[in-house]
Biopython code that builds the backbone (N, CA, C, O; Angstrom):
import numpy as np
from Bio.PDB.StructureBuilder import StructureBuilder

atoms = [
    (1, "MET", "N", (0.837, -1.172, 0.000)),
    (1, "MET", "CA", (0.000, 0.000, 0.000)),
    (1, "MET", "C", (0.885, 1.239, 0.000)),
    (1, "MET", "O", (1.854, 1.327, 0.754)),
    (2, "ARG", "N", (0.545, 2.175, -0.840)),
    (2, "ARG", "CA", (1.345, 3.387, -0.962)),
    (2, "ARG", "C", (0.838, 4.454, -0.003)),
    (2, "ARG", "O", (-0.336, 4.485, 0.365)),
    (3, "ASN", "N", (1.763, 5.331, 0.390)),
    (3, "ASN", "CA", (1.393, 6.448, 1.237)),
    (3, "ASN", "C", (0.869, 7.585, 0.383)),
    (3, "ASN", "O", (1.361, 7.819, -0.721)),
    (4, "LYS", "N", (-0.120, 8.284, 0.887)),
    (4, "LYS", "CA", (-0.656, 9.437, 0.180)),
    (4, "LYS", "C", (0.320, 10.599, 0.246)),
    (4, "LYS", "O", (0.427, 11.379, -0.700)),
    (5, "PHE", "N", (1.035, 10.719, 1.363)),
    (5, "PHE", "CA", (2.004, 11.792, 1.562)),
    (5, "PHE", "C", (3.384, 11.185, 1.773)),
    (5, "PHE", "O", (3.522, 10.172, 2.459)),
    (6, "LYS", "N", (4.391, 11.794, 1.193)),
    (6, "LYS", "CA", (5.763, 11.326, 1.352)),
    (6, "LYS", "C", (6.426, 12.074, 2.503)),
    (6, "LYS", "O", (5.931, 13.108, 2.951)),
    (7, "ASN", "N", (7.550, 11.541, 2.974)),
    (7, "ASN", "CA", (8.316, 12.219, 4.007)),
    (7, "ASN", "C", (8.836, 13.544, 3.466)),
    (7, "ASN", "O", (9.201, 13.650, 2.295)),
    (8, "LYS", "N", (8.863, 14.552, 4.334)),
    (8, "LYS", "CA", (9.329, 15.911, 4.043)),
    (8, "LYS", "C", (8.400, 16.670, 3.099)),
    (8, "LYS", "O", (8.811, 17.671, 2.511)),
    (9, "ASP", "N", (7.158, 16.215, 2.941)),
    (9, "ASP", "CA", (6.157, 16.964, 2.181)),
    (9, "ASP", "C", (5.554, 18.033, 3.072)),
    (9, "ASP", "O", (5.402, 17.837, 4.278)),
    (10, "LYS", "N", (5.213, 19.157, 2.479)),
    (10, "LYS", "CA", (4.544, 20.222, 3.205)),
    (10, "LYS", "C", (3.040, 20.009, 3.079)),
    (10, "LYS", "O", (2.528, 19.787, 1.982)),
    (11, "VAL", "N", (2.337, 20.080, 4.206)),
    (11, "VAL", "CA", (0.896, 19.849, 4.233)),
    (11, "VAL", "C", (0.224, 20.884, 5.139)),
    (11, "VAL", "O", (0.880, 21.570, 5.924)),
    (12, "PHE", "N", (-1.100, 20.976, 5.008)),
    (12, "PHE", "CA", (-1.905, 21.760, 5.923)),
    (12, "PHE", "C", (-2.694, 20.807, 6.797)),
    (12, "PHE", "O", (-3.223, 19.805, 6.316)),
    (13, "VAL", "N", (-2.772, 21.119, 8.082)),
    (13, "VAL", "CA", (-3.450, 20.255, 9.051)),
    (13, "VAL", "C", (-4.763, 20.909, 9.458)),
    (13, "VAL", "O", (-4.791, 22.075, 9.853)),
    (14, "HIS", "N", (-5.844, 20.152, 9.359)),
    (14, "HIS", "CA", (-7.158, 20.612, 9.805)),
    (14, "HIS", "C", (-7.815, 19.455, 10.541)),
    (14, "HIS", "O", (-8.537, 18.655, 9.946)),
    (15, "GLY", "N", (-7.558, 19.376, 11.844)),
    (15, "GLY", "CA", (-8.115, 18.296, 12.644)),
    (15, "GLY", "C", (-7.426, 18.199, 13.994)),
    (15, "GLY", "O", (-6.586, 19.033, 14.330)),
    (16, "CYS", "N", (-7.779, 17.189, 14.760)),
    (16, "CYS", "CA", (-7.238, 17.001, 16.108)),
    (16, "CYS", "C", (-5.937, 16.219, 16.080)),
    (16, "CYS", "O", (-5.766, 15.300, 15.278)),
    (17, "GLY", "N", (-5.033, 16.588, 16.954)),
    (17, "GLY", "CA", (-3.786, 15.856, 17.137)),
    (17, "GLY", "C", (-3.963, 14.765, 18.177)),
    (17, "GLY", "O", (-4.893, 14.812, 18.982)),
    (18, "GLU", "N", (-3.068, 13.779, 18.160)),
    (18, "GLU", "CA", (-3.181, 12.638, 19.058)),
    (18, "GLU", "C", (-2.499, 12.879, 20.409)),
    (18, "GLU", "O", (-2.963, 12.344, 21.417)),
    (19, "ASN", "N", (-1.427, 13.655, 20.467)),
    (19, "ASN", "CA", (-0.670, 13.805, 21.711)),
    (19, "ASN", "C", (-1.456, 14.541, 22.791)),
    (19, "ASN", "O", (-1.663, 14.000, 23.878)),
    (20, "ASP", "N", (-1.890, 15.747, 22.514)),
    (20, "ASP", "CA", (-2.591, 16.522, 23.531)),
    (20, "ASP", "C", (-4.011, 16.895, 23.131)),
    (20, "ASP", "O", (-4.652, 17.682, 23.827)),
    (21, "GLY", "N", (-4.518, 16.354, 22.035)),
    (21, "GLY", "CA", (-5.895, 16.591, 21.619)),
    (21, "GLY", "C", (-6.163, 17.995, 21.121)),
    (21, "GLY", "O", (-7.315, 18.427, 21.089)),
    (22, "LYS", "N", (-5.130, 18.712, 20.734)),
    (22, "LYS", "CA", (-5.289, 20.079, 20.255)),
    (22, "LYS", "C", (-5.868, 20.073, 18.845)),
    (22, "LYS", "O", (-5.520, 19.221, 18.027)),
    (23, "PHE", "N", (-6.759, 21.034, 18.567)),
    (23, "PHE", "CA", (-7.362, 21.147, 17.239)),
    (23, "PHE", "C", (-6.545, 22.126, 16.409)),
    (23, "PHE", "O", (-6.307, 23.260, 16.825)),
    (24, "TYR", "N", (-6.118, 21.679, 15.234)),
    (24, "TYR", "CA", (-5.339, 22.517, 14.317)),
    (24, "TYR", "C", (-6.240, 22.934, 13.164)),
    (24, "TYR", "O", (-6.913, 22.098, 12.561)),
    (25, "ASN", "N", (-6.252, 24.227, 12.860)),
    (25, "ASN", "CA", (-7.112, 24.756, 11.819)),
    (25, "ASN", "C", (-6.255, 25.351, 10.697)),
    (25, "ASN", "O", (-5.830, 26.503, 10.776)),
    (26, "ASN", "N", (-6.005, 24.551, 9.649)),
    (26, "ASN", "CA", (-5.224, 24.957, 8.475)),
    (26, "ASN", "C", (-3.859, 25.526, 8.842)),
    (26, "ASN", "O", (-3.508, 26.633, 8.433)),
    (27, "ILE", "N", (-3.098, 24.768, 9.611)),
    (27, "ILE", "CA", (-1.746, 25.154, 9.995)),
    (27, "ILE", "C", (-0.769, 24.345, 9.152)),
    (27, "ILE", "O", (-0.915, 23.130, 9.014)),
    (28, "SER", "N", (0.233, 25.027, 8.587)),
    (28, "SER", "CA", (1.199, 24.328, 7.744)),
    (28, "SER", "C", (2.181, 23.536, 8.599)),
    (28, "SER", "O", (2.543, 23.945, 9.702)),
    (29, "ALA", "N", (2.602, 22.395, 8.064)),
    (29, "ALA", "CA", (3.521, 21.502, 8.767)),
    (29, "ALA", "C", (4.274, 20.660, 7.741)),
    (29, "ALA", "O", (3.951, 20.663, 6.553)),
    (30, "ILE", "N", (5.283, 19.941, 8.228)),
    (30, "ILE", "CA", (6.085, 19.052, 7.382)),
    (30, "ILE", "C", (5.970, 17.634, 7.942)),
    (30, "ILE", "O", (6.036, 17.432, 9.154)),
    (31, "ILE", "N", (5.800, 16.668, 7.064)),
    (31, "ILE", "CA", (5.668, 15.272, 7.479)),
    (31, "ILE", "C", (7.046, 14.692, 7.769)),
    (31, "ILE", "O", (7.974, 14.830, 6.972)),
    (32, "ILE", "N", (7.162, 14.045, 8.914)),
    (32, "ILE", "CA", (8.426, 13.408, 9.299)),
    (32, "ILE", "C", (8.394, 11.926, 8.948)),
    (32, "ILE", "O", (9.307, 11.422, 8.295)),
    (33, "GLU", "N", (7.339, 11.222, 9.382)),
    (33, "GLU", "CA", (7.235, 9.796, 9.088)),
    (33, "GLU", "C", (5.788, 9.343, 9.206)),
    (33, "GLU", "O", (4.921, 10.087, 9.665)),
    (34, "ARG", "N", (5.542, 8.089, 8.778)),
    (34, "ARG", "CA", (4.218, 7.475, 8.886)),
    (34, "ARG", "C", (4.327, 6.202, 9.703)),
    (34, "ARG", "O", (5.241, 5.404, 9.501)),
    (35, "ASP", "N", (3.402, 6.015, 10.618)),
    (35, "ASP", "CA", (3.368, 4.807, 11.420)),
    (35, "ASP", "C", (2.669, 3.708, 10.616)),
    (35, "ASP", "O", (1.503, 3.870, 10.254)),
    (36, "PRO", "N", (3.355, 2.587, 10.326)),
    (36, "PRO", "CA", (2.751, 1.557, 9.477)),
    (36, "PRO", "C", (1.590, 0.808, 10.133)),
    (36, "PRO", "O", (0.721, 0.295, 9.427)),
    (37, "PHE", "N", (1.556, 0.735, 11.459)),
    (37, "PHE", "CA", (0.488, -0.012, 12.117)),
    (37, "PHE", "C", (-0.778, 0.826, 12.266)),
    (37, "PHE", "O", (-1.853, 0.407, 11.838)),
    (38, "TYR", "N", (-0.656, 2.003, 12.870)),
    (38, "TYR", "CA", (-1.819, 2.865, 13.093)),
    (38, "TYR", "C", (-2.152, 3.743, 11.888)),
    (38, "TYR", "O", (-3.241, 4.312, 11.826)),
    (39, "GLN", "N", (-1.247, 3.860, 10.948)),
    (39, "GLN", "CA", (-1.399, 4.643, 9.730)),
    (39, "GLN", "C", (-1.636, 6.118, 10.027)),
    (39, "GLN", "O", (-2.410, 6.787, 9.342)),
    (40, "ASP", "N", (-0.957, 6.616, 11.059)),
    (40, "ASP", "CA", (-0.959, 8.033, 11.386)),
    (40, "ASP", "C", (0.338, 8.649, 10.897)),
    (40, "ASP", "O", (1.311, 7.942, 10.633)),
    (41, "TYR", "N", (0.350, 9.968, 10.778)),
    (41, "TYR", "CA", (1.530, 10.679, 10.324)),
    (41, "TYR", "C", (2.097, 11.523, 11.459)),
    (41, "TYR", "O", (1.354, 12.202, 12.169)),
    (42, "LEU", "N", (3.420, 11.477, 11.627)),
    (42, "LEU", "CA", (4.108, 12.342, 12.572)),
    (42, "LEU", "C", (4.483, 13.609, 11.819)),
    (42, "LEU", "O", (5.203, 13.553, 10.823)),
    (43, "ILE", "N", (3.999, 14.744, 12.289)),
    (43, "ILE", "CA", (4.259, 16.005, 11.596)),
    (43, "ILE", "C", (4.975, 16.970, 12.529)),
    (43, "ILE", "O", (4.869, 16.875, 13.751)),
    (44, "LYS", "N", (5.702, 17.899, 11.928)),
    (44, "LYS", "CA", (6.446, 18.902, 12.683)),
    (44, "LYS", "C", (5.984, 20.275, 12.233)),
    (44, "LYS", "O", (5.965, 20.576, 11.039)),
    (45, "PHE", "N", (5.610, 21.112, 13.205)),
    (45, "PHE", "CA", (5.141, 22.451, 12.916)),
    (45, "PHE", "C", (6.306, 23.437, 12.882)),
    (45, "PHE", "O", (7.436, 23.082, 13.216)),
    (46, "LYS", "N", (6.027, 24.669, 12.480)),
    (46, "LYS", "CA", (7.072, 25.693, 12.371)),
    (46, "LYS", "C", (7.698, 26.034, 13.713)),
    (46, "LYS", "O", (8.877, 26.383, 13.774)),
    (47, "ASP", "N", (6.924, 25.937, 14.788)),
    (47, "ASP", "CA", (7.467, 26.273, 16.114)),
    (47, "ASP", "C", (8.288, 25.149, 16.726)),
    (47, "ASP", "O", (8.815, 25.305, 17.827)),
    (48, "GLY", "N", (8.408, 24.014, 16.032)),
    (48, "GLY", "CA", (9.245, 22.914, 16.491)),
    (48, "GLY", "C", (8.498, 21.798, 17.195)),
    (48, "GLY", "O", (9.098, 20.770, 17.510)),
    (49, "THR", "N", (7.223, 21.964, 17.450)),
    (49, "THR", "CA", (6.447, 20.915, 18.115)),
    (49, "THR", "C", (6.091, 19.816, 17.119)),
    (49, "THR", "O", (5.987, 20.063, 15.917)),
    (50, "GLU", "N", (5.908, 18.620, 17.625)),
    (50, "GLU", "CA", (5.555, 17.461, 16.806)),
    (50, "GLU", "C", (4.271, 16.848, 17.335)),
    (50, "GLU", "O", (3.991, 16.911, 18.532)),
    (51, "ASP", "N", (3.491, 16.254, 16.439)),
    (51, "ASP", "CA", (2.239, 15.621, 16.837)),
    (51, "ASP", "C", (1.870, 14.557, 15.811)),
    (51, "ASP", "O", (2.276, 14.630, 14.651)),
    (52, "TRP", "N", (1.096, 13.569, 16.250)),
    (52, "TRP", "CA", (0.577, 12.533, 15.362)),
    (52, "TRP", "C", (-0.802, 12.949, 14.885)),
    (52, "TRP", "O", (-1.636, 13.373, 15.684)),
    (53, "VAL", "N", (-1.047, 12.830, 13.581)),
    (53, "VAL", "CA", (-2.319, 13.240, 12.996)),
    (53, "VAL", "C", (-2.768, 12.168, 12.016)),
    (53, "VAL", "O", (-1.936, 11.543, 11.357)),
    (54, "GLN", "N", (-4.077, 11.948, 11.912)),
    (54, "GLN", "CA", (-4.613, 10.980, 10.963)),
    (54, "GLN", "C", (-4.569, 11.545, 9.548)),
    (54, "GLN", "O", (-4.512, 12.759, 9.351)),
    (55, "GLU", "N", (-4.596, 10.653, 8.577)),
    (55, "GLU", "CA", (-4.481, 11.037, 7.171)),
    (55, "GLU", "C", (-5.640, 11.925, 6.718)),
    (55, "GLU", "O", (-5.446, 12.810, 5.885)),
    (56, "LYS", "N", (-6.833, 11.703, 7.250)),
    (56, "LYS", "CA", (-7.991, 12.482, 6.815)),
    (56, "LYS", "C", (-7.912, 13.942, 7.254)),
    (56, "LYS", "O", (-8.658, 14.778, 6.745)),
    (57, "CYS", "N", (-7.023, 14.258, 8.186)),
    (57, "CYS", "CA", (-6.871, 15.634, 8.668)),
    (57, "CYS", "C", (-5.801, 16.404, 7.900)),
    (57, "CYS", "O", (-5.585, 17.586, 8.171)),
    (58, "LEU", "N", (-5.134, 15.766, 6.955)),
    (58, "LEU", "CA", (-4.059, 16.411, 6.209)),
    (58, "LEU", "C", (-4.514, 16.763, 4.802)),
    (58, "LEU", "O", (-5.351, 16.078, 4.215)),
    (59, "ARG", "N", (-3.947, 17.849, 4.267)),
    (59, "ARG", "CA", (-4.281, 18.287, 2.917)),
    (59, "ARG", "C", (-3.029, 18.863, 2.273)),
    (59, "ARG", "O", (-2.262, 19.573, 2.923)),
    (60, "LYS", "N", (-2.821, 18.559, 1.005)),
    (60, "LYS", "CA", (-1.712, 19.137, 0.265)),
    (60, "LYS", "C", (-2.001, 20.617, 0.000)),
    (60, "LYS", "O", (-3.168, 21.001, -0.077)),
    (61, "PRO", "N", (-0.977, 21.452, -0.140)),
    (61, "PRO", "CA", (-1.207, 22.899, -0.245)),
    (61, "PRO", "C", (-2.108, 23.337, -1.390)),
    (61, "PRO", "O", (-2.924, 24.238, -1.197)),
    (62, "TYR", "N", (-1.999, 22.744, -2.567)),
    (62, "TYR", "CA", (-2.784, 23.205, -3.701)),
    (62, "TYR", "C", (-3.800, 22.172, -4.166)),
    (62, "TYR", "O", (-4.229, 22.209, -5.319)),
    (63, "ALA", "N", (-4.187, 21.260, -3.300)),
    (63, "ALA", "CA", (-5.143, 20.215, -3.674)),
    (63, "ALA", "C", (-6.570, 20.738, -3.548)),
    (63, "ALA", "O", (-6.904, 21.488, -2.631)),
    (64, "ARG", "N", (-7.386, 20.322, -4.490)),
    (64, "ARG", "CA", (-8.804, 20.679, -4.461)),
    (64, "ARG", "C", (-9.608, 19.411, -4.648)),
    (64, "ARG", "O", (-9.226, 18.532, -5.420)),
    (65, "ASN", "N", (-10.697, 19.319, -3.959)),
    (65, "ASN", "CA", (-11.546, 18.123, -4.027)),
    (65, "ASN", "C", (-12.846, 18.452, -4.744)),
    (65, "ASN", "O", (-13.910, 18.492, -4.126)),
    (66, "TYR", "N", (-12.761, 18.685, -6.043)),
    (66, "TYR", "CA", (-13.948, 18.993, -6.804)),
    (66, "TYR", "C", (-14.719, 17.740, -7.196)),
    (66, "TYR", "O", (-15.897, 17.834, -7.539)),
    (67, "SER", "N", (-14.098, 16.588, -7.155)),
    (67, "SER", "CA", (-14.771, 15.372, -7.605)),
    (67, "SER", "C", (-15.987, 15.046, -6.745)),
    (67, "SER", "O", (-16.996, 14.573, -7.269)),
    (68, "LYS", "N", (-15.916, 15.288, -5.443)),
    (68, "LYS", "CA", (-17.064, 14.966, -4.597)),
    (68, "LYS", "C", (-18.233, 15.911, -4.866)),
    (68, "LYS", "O", (-19.386, 15.522, -4.679)),
    (69, "TYR", "N", (-17.963, 17.142, -5.299)),
    (69, "TYR", "CA", (-19.047, 18.065, -5.629)),
    (69, "TYR", "C", (-19.676, 17.714, -6.979)),
    (69, "TYR", "O", (-20.881, 17.886, -7.160)),
    (70, "ARG", "N", (-18.887, 17.233, -7.908)),
    (70, "ARG", "CA", (-19.412, 16.820, -9.207)),
    (70, "ARG", "C", (-20.342, 15.624, -9.064)),
    (70, "ARG", "O", (-21.365, 15.547, -9.744)),
    (71, "LYS", "N", (-19.994, 14.691, -8.185)),
    (71, "LYS", "CA", (-20.828, 13.512, -7.971)),
    (71, "LYS", "C", (-22.189, 13.910, -7.412)),
    (71, "LYS", "O", (-23.205, 13.319, -7.778)),
    (72, "ARG", "N", (-22.218, 14.899, -6.534)),
    (72, "ARG", "CA", (-23.487, 15.327, -5.960)),
    (72, "ARG", "C", (-24.398, 15.916, -7.030)),
    (72, "ARG", "O", (-25.600, 15.652, -7.037)),
    (73, "LYS", "N", (-23.837, 16.705, -7.924)),
    (73, "LYS", "CA", (-24.645, 17.327, -8.976)),
    (73, "LYS", "C", (-25.225, 16.273, -9.913)),
    (73, "LYS", "O", (-26.368, 16.399, -10.353)),
    (74, "LYS", "N", (-24.454, 15.244, -10.219)),
    (74, "LYS", "CA", (-24.935, 14.186, -11.107)),
    (74, "LYS", "C", (-26.044, 13.381, -10.443)),
    (74, "LYS", "O", (-26.983, 12.954, -11.114)),
    (75, "GLN", "N", (-25.946, 13.167, -9.134)),
    (75, "GLN", "CA", (-26.942, 12.373, -8.447)),
    (75, "GLN", "C", (-28.271, 13.113, -8.324)),
    (75, "GLN", "O", (-29.325, 12.477, -8.322)),
    (76, "LYS", "N", (-28.244, 14.438, -8.220)),
    (76, "LYS", "CA", (-29.476, 15.203, -8.065)),
    (76, "LYS", "C", (-30.291, 15.256, -9.338)),
    (76, "LYS", "O", (-31.512, 15.395, -9.270)),
    (77, "LYS", "N", (-29.660, 15.150, -10.499)),
    (77, "LYS", "CA", (-30.383, 15.264, -11.776)),
    (77, "LYS", "C", (-31.191, 14.055, -12.105)),
    (77, "LYS", "O", (-31.847, 14.016, -13.146)),
]
sb = StructureBuilder()
sb.init_structure("model")
sb.init_model(0)
sb.init_chain("A")
sb.init_seg("    ")
for serial, (resi, resn, name, xyz) in enumerate(atoms, 1):
    if name == "N":
        sb.init_residue(resn, " ", resi, " ")
    sb.init_atom(name, np.array(xyz, "f"), 0.0, 1.0, " ", f" {name:<3s}", serial, name[0])
structure = sb.get_structure()
């Protein structure tokens, strides 16, 4: 199984962290590694703190998810 994000990729975090339960709202970070068992990502923020975050809480900087909106329009017709 391939990883969606590679090591040292820059991402935006929008979700809860695992260490202290803090909610991150579109904060930029860099991926350090991925845990193969839990499938979480260890990320490092600009201030030097690190936290584990699930894949669904991460987003690439210029990624757009238009496909899910297109599917909704097709289903309504």
